[in-house]
C-alpha positions as CSV (number, residue, x, y, z in Angstrom):
1,X,0.0,0.0,0.0
2,X,2.9,2.4,0.9
3,X,4.7,1.5,-2.3
4,X,1.5,2.2,-4.3
5,X,1.2,5.6,-2.7
6,X,4.8,6.5,-3.5
7,X,4.3,5.3,-7.1
8,X,1.1,7.5,-7.4
9,X,3.0,10.4,-5.9
10,X,5.9,10.2,-8.3
11,X,3.5,9.7,-11.2
12,X,1.6,12.8,-10.3
13,X,4.9,14.7,-10.0
14,X,6.0,13.5,-13.4
15,X,2.7,14.5,-15.0
16,X,2.9,18.0,-13.3
17,X,6.5,18.4,-14.5
18,X,5.6,17.4,-18.0
19,X,2.7,19.8,-18.0
20,X,4.9,22.7,-16.9
21,X,7.5,21.8,-19.6
22,X,4.8,21.6,-22.3
23,X,3.2,24.9,-21.1
24,X,6.6,26.7,-21.2
25,X,7.5,25.2,-24.6
26,X,4.1,26.4,-26.0
27,X,4.6,29.8,-24.5
28,X,8.1,30.1,-25.9
29,X,6.9,28.9,-29.3
30,X,4.1,31.5,-29.2
31,X,6.5,34.2,-28.3
32,X,8.9,33.2,-31.0
33,X,6.2,33.1,-33.6
34,X,4.9,36.5,-32.4
35,X,8.5,38.0,-32.7
36,X,8.9,36.6,-36.2
37,X,5.6,38.2,-37.2
38,X,6.7,41.5,-35.9
39,X,10.0,41.2,-37.7
40,X,8.2,40.5,-41.0
41,X,5.9,43.5,-40.4
42,X,8.9,45.8,-39.8
43,X,10.8,44.5,-42.8
44,X,7.7,45.0,-45.0
45,X,7.3,48.6,-43.7
46,X,11.0,49.2,-44.4
47,X,10.6,48.0,-48.0
48,X,7.4,50.1,-48.5
49,X,9.3,53.1,-47.2
50,X,12.1,52.6,-49.7
51,X,9.6,52.4,-52.5
52,X,7.8,55.5,-51.3
53,X,11.0,57.5,-51.1
54,X,12.1,56.4,-54.6
55,X,8.7,57.6,-55.9
56,X,9.2,61.0,-54.3
57,X,6.8,60.4,-51.4
58,X,9.2,61.4,-48.6
59,X,6.5,62.1,-46.0
60,X,4.8,58.7,-46.5
61,X,8.2,57.0,-46.3
62,X,9.0,58.8,-43.1
63,X,5.7,57.5,-41.6
64,X,6.4,53.9,-42.7
65,X,9.9,54.0,-41.2
66,X,8.6,55.5,-37.9
67,X,6.2,52.5,-37.7
68,X,9.0,50.1,-38.3
69,X,11.1,51.8,-35.6
70,X,8.3,51.3,-33.1
71,X,8.1,47.6,-33.9
72,X,11.8,47.2,-33.6
73,X,11.7,49.0,-30.2
74,X,8.9,46.7,-29.1
75,X,10.9,43.5,-29.9
76,X,14.1,45.0,-28.6
77,X,16.0,44.7,-31.9
78,X,18.7,47.3,-31.5
79,X,20.1,46.9,-35.0
80,X,16.6,47.2,-36.5
81,X,16.0,50.4,-34.5
82,X,19.3,51.9,-35.8
83,X,18.6,51.0,-39.4
84,X,15.1,52.5,-39.2
85,X,16.3,55.7,-37.7
86,X,18.9,56.1,-40.4
87,X,16.1,55.5,-43.0
88,X,14.1,58.3,-41.3
89,X,17.0,60.6,-41.7
90,X,16.9,60.0,-45.5
91,X,13.3,61.0,-45.6
92,X,13.8,64.0,-43.5
93,X,16.7,65.1,-45.7
94,X,14.4,64.9,-48.7
95,X,11.9,67.0,-46.9
96,X,14.6,69.6,-46.1
97,X,14.6,69.0,-42.4
98,X,18.3,68.6,-42.0
99,X,18.7,69.3,-38.3
100,X,15.9,66.8,-37.5
101,X,17.7,64.3,-39.8
102,X,20.9,64.8,-37.9
103,X,19.1,64.2,-34.6
104,X,17.8,60.8,-35.9
105,X,21.4,59.9,-36.8
106,X,22.7,61.0,-33.3
107,X,20.1,58.6,-31.8
108,X,21.0,55.8,-34.2
109,X,24.7,56.1,-33.6
110,X,24.3,56.9,-29.9
111,X,26.4,60.1,-30.2
112,X,25.1,61.5,-26.9
113,X,24.9,65.2,-26.3
114,X,25.8,66.0,-30.0
115,X,24.3,69.4,-31.1
116,X,22.8,69.3,-34.6
117,X,21.8,72.9,-34.8
118,X,23.8,75.3,-37.1
119,X,26.2,77.5,-35.3
120,X,28.8,80.2,-36.1
121,X,31.1,79.0,-33.3
122,X,34.3,77.3,-34.2
123,X,34.7,73.5,-33.9
124,X,36.9,73.3,-30.8
125,X,39.8,70.9,-30.2
126,X,37.8,69.5,-27.2
127,X,34.7,68.8,-29.3
128,X,36.9,67.2,-32.0
129,X,38.5,64.8,-29.4
130,X,35.1,64.0,-28.0
131,X,33.7,63.2,-31.4
132,X,36.7,61.1,-32.4
133,X,36.3,59.1,-29.1
134,X,32.6,58.5,-29.8
135,X,33.2,57.3,-33.3
136,X,35.9,54.9,-32.3
137,X,33.5,53.3,-29.8
138,X,31.2,52.2,-32.6
139,X,31.3,48.7,-34.0
140,X,32.3,48.6,-37.7
141,X,29.0,47.3,-38.9
142,X,27.5,48.2,-42.3
143,X,24.6,50.0,-40.6
144,X,27.0,52.1,-38.5
145,X,29.1,53.0,-41.6
146,X,26.0,54.0,-43.5
147,X,25.0,56.1,-40.5
148,X,28.3,57.8,-40.2
149,X,28.4,58.6,-43.9
150,X,24.8,60.1,-43.6
151,X,25.9,62.1,-40.6
152,X,28.8,63.5,-42.6
153,X,26.5,64.4,-45.4
154,X,23.8,66.1,-43.2
155,X,26.4,68.0,-41.2
156,X,27.6,69.6,-44.5
157,X,24.0,70.6,-45.2
158,X,23.6,72.3,-41.8
159,X,26.9,74.1,-42.3
160,X,29.1,72.1,-39.9
161,X,31.8,71.6,-42.5
162,X,34.8,70.7,-40.2
163,X,32.7,68.2,-38.3
164,X,31.5,66.7,-41.6
165,X,35.0,66.4,-43.0
166,X,36.3,64.7,-39.8
167,X,33.4,62.1,-39.8
168,X,33.7,61.3,-43.5
169,X,37.5,60.9,-43.3
170,X,37.1,58.5,-40.3
171,X,34.3,56.7,-42.2
172,X,36.5,56.3,-45.3
173,X,39.2,54.8,-43.1
174,X,36.8,52.4,-41.5
175,X,35.3,51.4,-44.9
176,X,38.8,50.6,-46.2
177,X,39.5,48.4,-43.2
178,X,36.3,46.4,-43.7
179,X,36.5,46.3,-47.5
180,X,33.1,48.1,-47.6
181,X,31.3,48.4,-50.9
182,X,30.3,52.0,-50.0
183,X,33.8,53.6,-50.5
184,X,32.7,55.4,-53.7
185,X,29.7,57.0,-52.0
186,X,31.8,58.1,-49.0
187,X,34.4,59.6,-51.4
188,X,31.7,61.5,-53.2
189,X,30.3,62.9,-49.9
190,X,33.9,63.8,-48.8
191,X,34.6,65.6,-52.0
192,X,31.4,67.5,-51.7
193,X,32.3,68.6,-48.1
194,X,35.8,69.6,-49.2
195,X,34.2,71.7,-52.0
196,X,31.9,73.4,-49.5
197,X,35.0,74.2,-47.4
198,X,36.7,75.7,-50.4
199,X,33.5,77.7,-51.2
200,X,33.4,79.0,-47.6
201,X,37.0,80.2,-47.8
202,X,36.3,81.8,-51.2
203,X,33.3,83.7,-49.7
204,X,35.3,84.8,-46.7
205,X,37.9,86.2,-49.0
206,X,35.2,88.2,-50.9
207,X,33.5,89.5,-47.7
208,X,36.5,90.4,-45.5
209,X,38.7,93.3,-46.5
210,X,41.3,93.1,-43.7
211,X,44.6,92.7,-45.6
212,X,46.4,90.2,-43.3
213,X,43.4,88.0,-43.2
214,X,42.9,88.1,-46.9
215,X,46.6,87.0,-47.4
216,X,46.0,84.0,-45.1
217,X,42.8,83.1,-47.0
218,X,44.4,83.5,-50.4
219,X,46.9,80.8,-49.5
220,X,44.3,78.4,-48.2
221,X,41.8,78.6,-51.1
222,X,44.0,76.7,-53.7
223,X,44.7,74.0,-51.1
224,X,41.1,73.5,-50.3
225,X,40.1,73.4,-54.0
226,X,42.9,70.9,-54.7
227,X,41.8,68.6,-51.9
228,X,38.3,68.4,-53.3
229,X,39.5,67.9,-56.9
230,X,41.8,65.1,-55.7
231,X,39.0,63.4,-53.8
232,X,36.7,63.4,-56.8
233,X,39.5,62.1,-59.0
234,X,40.3,59.3,-56.6
235,X,36.7,58.2,-56.9
236,X,36.8,58.4,-60.7
237,X,40.0,56.4,-60.9
238,X,38.6,53.5,-58.8
239,X,37.8,50.7,-61.1
240,X,35.0,49.5,-58.8
241,X,33.2,52.8,-58.7
242,X,29.7,52.6,-60.3
243,X,29.4,54.7,-63.5
244,X,26.5,56.8,-62.0
245,X,28.6,57.8,-59.0
246,X,31.6,58.6,-61.3
247,X,29.4,60.8,-63.4
248,X,28.3,62.8,-60.3
249,X,31.9,63.2,-59.2
250,X,32.9,64.4,-62.7
251,X,30.0,66.9,-62.8
252,X,31.0,68.2,-59.3
253,X,34.7,68.3,-60.3
254,X,33.9,70.3,-63.5
255,X,31.8,72.8,-61.6
256,X,34.7,73.3,-59.1
257,X,37.3,73.7,-61.9
258,X,35.3,76.4,-63.5
259,X,34.6,78.2,-60.3
260,X,38.2,78.0,-59.2
261,X,39.4,79.1,-62.6
262,X,37.2,82.2,-62.4
263,X,38.6,83.0,-58.9
264,X,42.2,82.7,-60.2
265,X,41.7,85.1,-63.1
266,X,42.9,88.2,-61.2
267,X,45.6,86.4,-59.1
268,X,48.9,87.0,-61.0
269,X,50.9,85.2,-58.2
270,X,48.9,82.1,-59.0
271,X,49.4,82.2,-62.7
272,X,50.8,78.7,-63.0
273,X,47.9,77.2,-61.0
274,X,45.5,79.1,-63.2
275,X,47.0,77.6,-66.3
276,X,46.9,74.1,-64.9
277,X,43.3,74.4,-63.8
278,X,42.2,76.0,-67.2
279,X,43.8,73.1,-69.1
280,X,41.7,70.5,-67.3
281,X,38.3,72.0,-68.1
282,X,37.8,71.0,-71.8
283,X,39.2,67.5,-71.5
284,X,36.7,66.8,-68.6
285,X,33.8,68.2,-70.6
286,X,34.8,65.9,-73.5
287,X,34.9,62.9,-71.1
288,X,31.4,63.7,-69.7
289,X,30.0,64.1,-73.3
290,X,31.5,60.8,-74.4
291,X,29.7,59.0,-71.5
292,X,26.4,60.9,-71.9
293,X,24.4,57.6,-71.8
294,X,25.2,57.3,-68.1
295,X,22.8,60.2,-67.4
296,X,20.0,57.9,-68.3
297,X,21.2,55.2,-65.9
298,X,20.2,57.5,-63.0
299,X,16.8,57.7,-61.5
300,X,14.5,60.2,-63.4
301,X,14.9,62.7,-60.5
302,X,18.7,62.3,-60.5
303,X,18.9,62.5,-64.3
304,X,17.0,65.8,-64.3
305,X,19.2,67.2,-61.6
306,X,22.4,66.0,-63.3
307,X,21.5,67.3,-66.7
308,X,20.5,70.7,-65.3
309,X,23.7,70.9,-63.4
310,X,25.8,70.0,-66.5
311,X,23.8,72.6,-68.5
312,X,24.4,75.3,-65.9
313,X,28.1,74.5,-65.7
314,X,28.5,74.5,-69.5
315,X,26.7,77.9,-69.8
316,X,29.6,79.4,-67.7
317,X,32.2,78.5,-70.4
318,X,32.8,81.1,-73.1
319,X,32.3,78.7,-76.0
320,X,29.4,78.9,-78.4
321,X,29.2,75.2,-79.3
322,X,29.1,74.3,-75.6
323,X,26.4,76.9,-75.0
324,X,24.3,75.0,-77.6
325,X,25.1,71.7,-75.8
326,X,23.9,73.3,-72.6
327,X,20.6,74.1,-74.2
328,X,20.2,70.5,-75.4
329,X,20.8,69.1,-71.9
330,X,18.4,71.6,-70.3
331,X,15.8,70.7,-72.9
332,X,16.2,67.0,-72.2
333,X,15.8,67.6,-68.5
334,X,12.6,69.4,-69.2
335,X,11.2,66.6,-71.3
336,X,11.9,64.0,-68.6
337,X,10.1,66.2,-66.1
338,X,7.1,66.5,-68.4
339,X,7.0,62.8,-68.8
340,X,7.0,62.3,-65.1
341,X,4.1,64.7,-64.6
342,X,2.1,63.0,-67.3
343,X,2.4,59.6,-65.7
């Protein structure tokens, strides 16, 4: 009788244990299935957002990516949250909200206490060391590299050029270490920032009349221009650079050459530099004209922008045949815009 009671007791314990195990397994399975559903929802929203942005629907894309971010927060997917915040930045940039885009990147990259607002204050050595330290704490993941490149780009747009240059140079270094496919994009962003730094120095030279300061600036302008020209050329010379990105670099380089050439016109001390810059303009125009089919490999919006930029640049050259070419490219851009509106 005692043995029977013990057997019954152990049998009941076994059934209870099995019941608990099965219940926990079912709960874990349900939780796992629920998480997978949430991930699929977030991924779908991410894809929808990309499609909306490509169709020019930036506000709708922002809404889709905000919903994806909430889901990733809910399932505690840190990488998903960062990626969605970076996507939100792209939409905000399209909408012209550059400071807000910067704030999303600060959150994605966890660059605490970073101020995204434009300022006339100098970028201090302390701020530089703090930024470098924060960047070096990041893991070299594709998402973080994309976030850093975007941060460099948006800081240029809010006028924080020295910060932009620092971040992009660090991003380029990291991308080379990880054999990233995004090196060409980073070089393009870096070349654009360096061109903006050149333009800022050129404007300061024009606005400020103090002789000593002007002498300092006049020495730095050629250096800043050359840094940008070299960065664009480095991109173009890379065999793996996509043709569309090469075209954008060549257009930006041509625009810079013409602007720099104009500035050098009344600088007799820089006559040799003037001659070298002038000699590069026509060959680059010829290269772009020979690869004109690449314009149509861009998205319609990018194609319009690129053709208008080329037309505007050509119109600055005192050459009647190039003036005619400029009109042709401007007309082509107008036709593409009309076709888009008619769709």
